[in-house]
C-alpha positions as CSV (number, residue, x, y, z in Angstrom):
1,X,102.8,126.3,-61.1
2,X,100.2,126.9,-63.8
3,X,103.1,127.0,-66.4
4,X,104.3,123.6,-65.1
5,X,100.8,122.1,-65.3
6,X,100.4,123.5,-68.8
7,X,103.8,122.1,-69.9
8,X,102.9,118.6,-68.4
9,X,99.6,118.6,-70.2
10,X,101.3,119.5,-73.5
11,X,103.8,116.7,-73.1
12,X,101.1,114.2,-72.3
13,X,99.1,115.1,-75.4
14,X,102.3,114.8,-77.5
15,X,103.0,111.3,-76.1
16,X,99.4,110.2,-76.6
17,X,99.5,111.4,-80.3
18,X,102.7,109.4,-80.8
19,X,101.3,106.2,-79.3
20,X,98.1,106.6,-81.4
21,X,100.1,106.0,-84.5
22,X,101.4,102.6,-83.3
23,X,99.6,99.3,-83.6
24,X,100.7,96.3,-81.7
25,X,99.6,92.8,-82.6
26,X,100.8,89.2,-82.1
27,X,100.2,85.5,-82.0
28,X,101.0,82.8,-79.4
29,X,100.5,79.0,-79.6
30,X,101.3,75.8,-77.8
31,X,101.5,72.5,-79.7
32,X,101.7,68.8,-78.7
33,X,103.0,66.3,-81.2
34,X,102.9,62.6,-80.5
35,X,105.4,62.0,-83.4
36,X,103.4,59.0,-84.6
37,X,105.5,56.2,-86.0
38,X,108.6,58.3,-85.3
39,X,108.1,58.0,-81.6
40,X,111.2,56.4,-80.1
41,X,113.5,57.0,-77.2
42,X,115.3,59.7,-79.1
43,X,112.2,61.0,-80.8
44,X,109.3,60.8,-78.3
45,X,106.3,63.0,-78.2
46,X,107.0,66.7,-77.4
47,X,105.4,70.0,-76.6
48,X,106.5,73.2,-78.4
49,X,105.5,76.8,-78.3
50,X,105.7,80.0,-80.4
51,X,105.1,83.7,-79.7
52,X,105.5,86.6,-82.2
53,X,104.9,90.3,-82.0
54,X,104.4,92.9,-84.7
55,X,104.7,96.7,-84.2
56,X,103.4,99.0,-86.9
57,X,104.0,102.7,-86.7
58,X,102.3,105.1,-89.1
59,X,102.6,108.8,-89.6
60,X,101.2,110.4,-92.7
61,X,102.0,108.2,-95.7
62,X,105.0,106.5,-94.0
63,X,104.7,103.1,-92.3
64,X,107.4,101.3,-90.3
65,X,106.8,97.6,-89.5
66,X,108.9,95.6,-87.0
67,X,108.5,91.9,-86.4
68,X,109.8,90.0,-83.4
69,X,110.0,86.4,-82.3
70,X,109.7,86.5,-78.5
71,X,110.3,82.8,-77.7
72,X,112.9,81.9,-75.1
73,X,115.0,84.1,-73.0
74,X,115.4,87.0,-75.4
75,X,113.5,88.5,-78.3
76,X,114.8,88.4,-81.9
77,X,114.0,90.7,-84.7
78,X,112.4,88.9,-87.7
79,X,111.7,91.8,-90.0
80,X,112.2,95.6,-90.3
81,X,110.5,97.5,-93.2
82,X,109.7,101.0,-94.0
83,X,107.4,102.3,-96.8
84,X,106.5,105.8,-97.8
85,X,104.7,107.5,-100.7
86,X,105.7,110.8,-102.3
87,X,103.1,111.7,-105.0
88,X,103.2,108.9,-107.6
89,X,106.5,107.5,-106.2
90,X,106.5,104.7,-103.5
91,X,109.8,103.9,-101.7
92,X,110.1,100.7,-99.8
93,X,113.1,99.7,-97.6
94,X,113.9,96.2,-96.3
95,X,116.2,96.9,-93.4
96,X,116.6,93.3,-92.1
97,X,118.6,90.5,-93.6
98,X,116.2,87.6,-93.4
99,X,118.0,84.3,-93.7
100,X,115.8,82.0,-95.8
101,X,118.5,79.5,-96.7
102,X,117.2,76.0,-96.9
103,X,119.0,72.7,-97.5
104,X,116.1,70.2,-97.1
105,X,114.5,70.7,-100.6
106,X,117.2,71.9,-102.9
107,X,117.6,75.4,-101.6
108,X,120.6,77.6,-102.3
109,X,124.0,76.6,-101.0
110,X,124.7,80.3,-100.3
111,X,122.5,83.3,-99.8
112,X,123.0,86.9,-100.8
113,X,122.0,89.8,-98.5
114,X,118.3,90.5,-99.1
115,X,118.1,94.0,-97.6
116,X,117.5,96.8,-100.1
117,X,115.4,99.7,-101.4
118,X,112.8,99.5,-104.1
119,X,111.4,102.6,-105.8
120,X,108.1,102.3,-107.7
121,X,106.3,104.7,-110.0
122,X,102.6,104.6,-110.8
123,X,103.0,105.5,-114.5
124,X,100.0,106.5,-116.6
125,X,100.4,103.6,-119.0
126,X,97.2,101.6,-118.5
127,X,97.4,101.5,-114.7
128,X,100.8,99.9,-114.7
129,X,103.4,100.3,-111.9
130,X,107.1,100.4,-112.8
131,X,109.6,99.5,-110.1
132,X,113.4,99.6,-109.7
133,X,115.4,98.1,-106.8
134,X,119.0,98.7,-105.7
135,X,120.2,95.5,-107.4
136,X,119.1,96.8,-110.8
137,X,116.0,94.7,-111.2
138,X,113.2,96.4,-113.2
139,X,109.6,95.3,-112.8
140,X,106.3,96.2,-114.5
141,X,103.0,95.2,-113.0
142,X,99.3,96.0,-113.3
143,X,95.8,94.7,-113.9
144,X,94.1,94.8,-117.3
145,X,90.6,93.4,-118.0
146,X,90.7,91.4,-114.7
147,X,94.1,89.8,-115.4
148,X,97.0,90.8,-113.1
149,X,100.5,90.6,-114.6
150,X,103.9,91.2,-113.2
151,X,107.2,91.0,-115.1
152,X,110.6,91.4,-113.5
153,X,113.7,91.9,-115.6
154,X,116.8,90.7,-113.7
155,X,120.3,89.4,-114.5
156,X,120.3,85.7,-115.3
157,X,116.6,85.0,-115.3
158,X,113.5,87.1,-115.8
159,X,110.3,86.3,-113.8
160,X,106.7,86.6,-115.0
161,X,103.6,86.0,-113.0
162,X,100.0,86.2,-114.0
163,X,96.7,85.6,-112.2
164,X,93.0,85.9,-113.1
165,X,89.5,84.8,-112.0
166,X,87.7,83.2,-114.9
167,X,84.2,81.7,-114.6
168,X,84.6,81.1,-110.9
169,X,88.1,79.7,-111.2
170,X,91.3,81.4,-109.8
171,X,94.3,80.8,-112.1
172,X,97.9,81.7,-111.3
173,X,101.0,81.1,-113.5
174,X,104.6,81.8,-112.7
175,X,107.6,81.6,-115.1
176,X,111.0,81.9,-113.4
177,X,113.9,81.8,-115.7
178,X,112.1,79.5,-118.2
179,X,110.7,77.2,-115.5
180,X,106.9,77.4,-115.1
181,X,104.6,76.6,-112.2
182,X,100.8,77.1,-111.9
183,X,97.9,76.6,-109.6
184,X,94.1,76.4,-110.0
185,X,91.5,77.2,-107.4
186,X,87.7,76.9,-107.4
187,X,84.8,76.2,-105.1
188,X,82.5,73.3,-105.6
189,X,79.4,72.7,-103.4
190,X,81.1,74.8,-100.6
191,X,84.4,73.0,-100.9
192,X,87.5,75.2,-101.8
193,X,89.7,73.1,-104.1
194,X,93.3,74.0,-105.2
195,X,95.4,72.1,-107.7
196,X,99.1,72.9,-108.3
197,X,101.5,71.9,-111.0
198,X,103.4,70.0,-108.4
199,X,100.4,67.7,-108.3
200,X,99.5,68.9,-104.8
201,X,95.8,69.0,-104.0
202,X,94.0,70.9,-101.2
203,X,90.4,70.7,-100.2
204,X,89.0,73.0,-97.5
205,X,85.4,73.0,-96.3
206,X,83.3,74.0,-93.3
207,X,81.9,77.3,-91.9
208,X,84.1,80.2,-90.7
209,X,85.7,79.2,-87.4
210,X,85.0,75.5,-87.9
211,X,86.9,74.1,-90.8
212,X,88.6,71.0,-92.1
213,X,91.4,71.0,-94.7
214,X,92.7,68.0,-96.5
215,X,96.0,68.4,-98.4
216,X,97.8,65.8,-100.5
217,X,101.5,66.3,-101.5
218,X,102.7,64.3,-104.4
219,X,105.8,62.1,-104.4
220,X,109.0,64.1,-104.7
221,X,111.8,62.8,-106.9
222,X,115.5,63.1,-106.0
223,X,117.6,65.7,-107.7
224,X,121.3,66.2,-107.9
225,X,123.1,69.3,-106.5
226,X,123.8,72.1,-108.9
227,X,127.4,73.4,-108.6
228,X,127.7,77.2,-108.4
229,X,129.4,78.8,-111.4
230,X,129.6,82.3,-109.9
231,X,130.4,83.5,-106.4
232,X,128.0,86.5,-106.7
233,X,125.1,84.5,-107.9
234,X,124.9,85.7,-111.4
235,X,124.5,83.4,-114.4
236,X,123.7,79.7,-114.5
237,X,123.7,77.9,-111.2
238,X,124.8,81.1,-109.4
239,X,125.1,80.4,-105.6
240,X,124.5,76.7,-106.4
241,X,121.6,74.4,-105.3
242,X,121.6,71.6,-102.7
243,X,120.6,68.1,-103.6
244,X,116.9,67.2,-103.2
245,X,116.1,64.0,-101.2
246,X,113.2,61.8,-102.5
247,X,110.1,61.6,-100.4
248,X,106.9,59.5,-100.8
249,X,103.6,61.2,-101.2
250,X,101.6,62.0,-98.0
251,X,98.4,63.5,-96.9
252,X,97.5,65.8,-94.0
253,X,94.1,66.4,-92.4
254,X,93.7,69.5,-90.3
255,X,90.6,70.4,-88.2
256,X,90.4,73.9,-86.7
257,X,87.8,75.5,-84.4
258,X,87.5,79.0,-83.0
259,X,86.5,79.3,-79.3
260,X,84.4,82.0,-77.7
261,X,87.4,82.8,-75.5
262,X,89.2,84.1,-78.5
263,X,91.5,81.2,-78.8
264,X,91.6,78.5,-81.6
265,X,92.1,74.8,-81.3
266,X,93.4,72.6,-84.2
267,X,94.3,68.9,-84.7
268,X,96.5,67.9,-87.6
269,X,97.2,64.3,-88.8
270,X,100.2,63.6,-91.0
271,X,100.2,60.3,-92.9
272,X,103.9,60.5,-93.6
273,X,104.7,59.5,-90.0
274,X,101.2,58.8,-88.7
275,X,101.6,61.7,-86.2
276,X,98.9,63.8,-84.6
277,X,99.5,67.4,-83.5
278,X,97.2,69.3,-81.2
279,X,97.6,73.1,-81.1
280,X,96.0,75.9,-79.1
281,X,96.6,79.4,-80.4
282,X,95.5,83.0,-80.0
283,X,95.9,86.2,-82.0
284,X,95.7,89.7,-80.6
């Protein structure tokens, strides 16, 4: 009997140790949208909901992260990643093919599999990190004198990103295959301002847990579709691009407040269709 008790105690300790390396978190929300000027018999006001879970398991220098969307009758995996460190080498594996294909704003007409493995090396060359993924892309990134730079060498189009904080202003620049975008962010009299190369402007102000954010999106011009020239996505117009529909400029105003119950309430007005969305959410 003593041996059985000792065996049970040992198995209990082992189970507890395993659970101790697992972190569970999630979010849940319910929203009501009156649909504004779009309200009609076929597009009346509606209520929607969302619930997501994240499970993170850690042992030593290895971490596994699983994301799940638990809406509806059955849960669906939204992500599966593993990362581990062996000395100066970091290995990251993306084990879930995340479909990000979009057709509303000129996204790709086709999409390649985005699972893969990336191996990075912290090389002693001025705090730089060198990475290589299974598609053959090579990247070099690091921070020098307060400026963070990253350059990825890939077939068809290289990508370079840079960011820095200069005199209280956050600057970010990205060049993807010769096309550049940028954003500027700063704080003036307690108001956080952001300006992007797309002419989008965002202003956020208020105390933590009680904020208002005003965002203006500039007019979007129509763009013709780009015809794919290569079935595997290499070269000019690889995978192709959908046409972009024009859209008038619009502004959103979002007010958010944290409650003592742990939940948060928000109200968002969208001038594009004069709609008001009320949302209650909780994170755990």
